[in-house]
N, C-alpha and C positions, 0 to 999 in steps of 0.2 A: 503494500499500500504506500508506505515511504517512497519506495522508489519510484512509483508511478507515478506520484505528486511531483517529485523532481523533474521528471521528464515533460510533464504537463506546464511546470513551472518555468522550464527553460525553453519551449517553442513558443515562439511571438506569433500574434496574427498574421505577419508578413509572411512567415516560413511556411505556414499553412496554405495562406492564398497560393503562394508560388508553386508547392506540391499540388494543389486541387487543379490549377490550370495547365500543369504538365501532365497532368493525369491522361486525357486521350491518347498523348504521343506515347506514353509509355503502357497502356492498354496496346495499342499497334505494335509496338514493338514487344512486347511480353508475348502478344499473340502469335508472331512470324517466331521466335524463339520455340515456344510451345509447338508449332505444329511442325518445325524441322526437327525436333529432338525426340518428338513419338510418334508411334506406329502411324500407317493413311488412316485407319478408322477411329482415330480420335481428330477432333475438330476445337479449333479455337474460334469459332463463329460467334459466341457469346462475346468473347473480349472485344471483338473488332465491332460489333453492335451497340456495346457500350460506348465505345468511342465518341461518335458524333453526338449521342443522347447525352451524356457529360457536356461536351463542346456547348449545346445548343442554349444553356441558360446563361454560359459565361462569355461566349466570344462573340463576335459580328458574325453577319449572316455570310459574309465572305469567307471568314475562317471557320466557320459550321460547316460550309459548301466543301472547303480543300479537307479539312478532316472525314467527312463523309466519303469523299472521294478517294482519298488515301487509303481509307480503310476498305472500299470496296474492290480496289485496284490490288492490295495485299490479298484479299481473299482469292482473287481472279488469279493474280501470279502464283500463289501458293498451289492452287489447284494445277495449274498448268505444269508447275514444276515435279510436283508427285503424279502426273499422269491421270488425275481423276477429273478431269475438268468436264467429260463425258457423261460422269454418272449423274443419276436423277438426284442424289443426295447434292452434289456439288452445283446443281440449276437450282434445286430449293434452298441453299445457303445463298446463292447469289440474288437470287429474288428477295430472300428476305432482309438482306444487307442493302440492298436499293431502296426497299421500303422504308427499312429504318433510317437511312440516309435523309429520305424525303421527309418522314415525319420529323426529323430533327430541325429541318428548315422552317416546317409550320411551327415547332416549339419556338424557336427562335425568333420569328415574326411576332406571336403571342406574347412574349416574354418582354420583348423590346418594346412592343406597345403600352404592356400594362406599365412598365419601368416609366414610361414616359407620361402616363395619365398621374403615376405617382408621385412624379417629380411635379407636376404641374398642381397637383393636390397639395403637397408639400409648401409649394409656393404662395398658394392662395391662403393656405393657412397660416403660414407667417406675416403675411401682408395682414390678414384678419387681427392677429395678436398685436400687431403693432399698431394698427388703426385703434384697438380696444385698449391695448396697456401700453402706452408709448413711452420710449426710454426717455427720460428725463435730461435735462441740460446738464452737463457735469460742474456748472456754475450756476448758481442762482442766487440772487442778493448778497453776495459776498461769502455764501455757504459752498464748500465742496460737496458734491452730490454723486452716487454711484448706486446703480442699479440692476439688478440681474435675475433672469427669469429662468430657471434650469428644470427642464420637463423630466419626470421619471423614466418616460419611453422614450428610446433614440429617436431622433429624428421628428419629434413630437413639438409642436411650435405654441400651442393652445391649450388652456387649460382653466381650473378655477381659482387659482391664486392672482391678486391684483396688487398693483400698487400706482400710486398716482403723486406728483407733486405740483402744488401750484402757488406761485407768488401772488400775494393779495396784498390790500392793504393794512390787513393786521398783522403781518407777518409771512413767513413760510410754512405754509398749512401742507401736511402729508397725510396721505393713508395707506397701510397695508391691511391686506384683509386676505381670508381664505373662504370663499364660498363652498356650500354643502353641496355634494353632487358632483358628477362628471359629465363629460360631453357637451352637446350643444346647449342644452338646459343651464350648463354652469356658466358656460360663454354669453348667453343672454343677461344670466343676473350680474356677473362681471361688468357688462356694458351699462347695466342699470346704476350700479353703483360708483362707477367710475364718471360716469357722466351726471349722477346726482352731487355726488362731490365736488366736483369741477364747478358747477352753479352753486350751491350752498358756499363752499370756500369765499368766492367774490362778494356774495352777498350778505350772510349772517355776519354778525357783530362777534358773536362767540363762538369758541369751539363747541361747546354743549348745544348749540342751535344748530350746528353743523350734523353733530351725531343725530339730532331728532328729525332734519331732511332726510337722511340715509334710512332714517327706522320708518319714517312714511314712504319713502321710494318704496323699498322693501314688502311694505304692507300692500301697497299697491300692484305690485308684481306678483306677490302669493294669489291676492283675490283674482286675478285672470288666469291662474292656472288651474287645474284638475288633479285630482288622484293625490297621492301622497307629499308632492312636492307644495300643494297649498296648504298642507299642514305643518310639515318640518323642514321648509325653507328657511336657511338663515345663513348669516355670514357673519364668522368672527371678525375682528378688527380692531386695528389701534389707529386712532387719529392723534395727529400731534400739531403742535403750533408754535414757531419760534420767531417771537417778536423780534424786530430791528434793534440792535443796539442794548439789549437788557440781560443778556446773558443767560437767560432760562430757556426751558422747553415745559410747553404744557401737553399734557397726556389725556385722553379718554382711552380707556382700554375695556371692549364691550366682547369679553368671552376670548380674548387671543393671547399668544405667549408671551410674555413678558419680556418687553424692550431690554438693550443691554446700553449702559452707556462707560466706554472705554475712554478712559484718560490720559492725558498725554506722558504721564510716567509709568504705564503700563497698567495701573489699578483699574478694577472694573467693577460695576454696581449694576446688580439686578433692579428694574425699577417694576417692583411689585405694586400693585393698585392697593390702596388702604382697604376699599370696599369690591369682592367680587361683583359683574353686572352679567347680564344674560348679552348673548350674540346680538347683532342688526337683526331686526324682521321676527323677534320672539315676544314683542311687545305684549301680546294679548297675554301671553303667561305671567305679567306682572309690569304693573307701571311704577318708575322712580324717575327721580330727576338725573340728568347726567351733571356729575362735577368732575371738572377737568382738575387736575393736580398737577402742581408746578414744582420744578425741579429745578438745581442748579445746571447749567451748561456753560461751563468754563470754556475759555480761548485752548486749542489743542485736542480738546475731546470729541469724541466720535458717538453719534447716537446710531444704532444698529437695531433696525426692526426685521423681522422674517417670521415666515409662517412655519407652520408645525411640520412640514417637510424636512426642515432642518430639525428641530429637536425631537423627530422620531424616528431618525435615519437610524437602523439598526445596523449592528456587524453580524458575522455569522452566529456568535453567541448569543443574538439577540439582546445585545446590549445596547441602548438607546445612546445617541449624540449628544454630550453636554457641551453647548457652545461657551458657556461662561467658564466651565472649568478648561477648555482647550485653549480660552481665549487671554484667561487672566495671566498678565504677567509679560504678556507680549505688546511690542511698539510695530505700528506698522507708518508707512510714508505718508498714506493717505487712503480714504474709503476706497477707491479702485485697487488698490493691494490688498487692503482687508478683505474685500469679498472673494478675489483671486484665491488667496491662501485660504479664505474659509470653503470655497468649493472644493478645491483640492484636497483640503484635509478631509469633508465629507466623502468626497470620491474613496479617499484611502481607507476611512473607516468602516464602508458598506462593500468594497471592493468592486465598485461600480455597479451594485446591485440595489440602488435607491428605489423605494417604490411608491413614493409620492413626489410632486411636483413641489418645488421650493420658490418661494420669490422672496428677493433680500432687497433691504435698501438702507443704506448708509449715508448718513449726512455728518459731515464734520465742520467743525467751526475753528478756524485756521487763525492760529496766533499770529500777532501782528509782527509782518517781516518774515514769517515762515515761506520757505521755498515749498515748491510744488511737489518736490521728489525729496524726500530724507533717506538717509540707509535705515535698514531695518536692524535694530539690535536686540539683544536678550535682556529683559531686566532682571537686576540680582536686588531681589528686596533687603531692606534693612531689618535685622533682628527685631522681634516683636510687633511687628506691622501686622495689622488684621486683613486677610483678604477680604475683598468687597466691600469695604468700610463704608457705611452710610451715615457716621455721627455728624450732628449739626455741627459741630467744630471742624469737621472738614469739609463741609458745604457740598457733599456729595449726595445725590440721589437722596435727599431729604427732601420730603414736600412741605 
């Protein structure tokens, strides 16, 4: 078992791909060797027939045609060499080989056409994702901003996670959320939430009123749906507001994973709301006033918001990814480098087997005169320093 694991670990995807692409030629060569080294009543026709069938989904139409022609020529040549070309079995093998070669050409055309359609569908999905959840600018009102959307499925571009950033008269407002459900229904809800947020962020004077506008928008969306979604549709979300020049951030958390504040010296604080609240869209189960909490947001700090695709990413042993533990004590040049390192670390943790999409949004308040890029260094903590300190004396993550 251990030896098998070593072999699997040592062979990369490039080596496997090269072997598969060389397989048709190897089959034809192997068939020739087999036919020449065995008695005439043995046949290698299955090897020759397999070659064009393997080439069909991998190669171009011309390459598939050449593979089928070479395999057919090999069958004819071997029967001529063995003096068996007039036998009934030889004629049957030749007809079979020609039929298989023609079938391989048909398979190649079907696969190529399906590939083009799939590429077109991916392009449309990517355009839809960018239209519904556009990537924010990297500089907004003096803040450094970075966002990432990581789909669990390879080549997927669209899902139920969302983020949005808006520069408003009240400051920079942003939202990160996770819609219940999958597929087009979730995408429709994402469009509703993002659209309502952009309108409300400009018009409402407080963050609490923005949250209530989103609540009403999701209530209307649920009223027009039938079935389970009409009763169980909801969106977890964190809304944030960063006023200009005040050095604070205000948050409303509606059932979403707690944001993180990463400080310039590598310290970190988890922003846990004072009172738990239901997700957006569940107002029928209970009514209460939203209360934004205010936290210190000093220069050099970075606010990180994310969906549960990050915190619920598990490794092979079933251990969940802990972003606070993984990031505490580390210093990053900026939000972009933070998100790049975080995504790489999650892929390493899950061995590339993530099961849920994740949206990440990082907002940094640059220090005066801070360069855009700084060298990343490891933090050496002083003795007696508490991790994740949130005391009022430190001025960190204390509402």
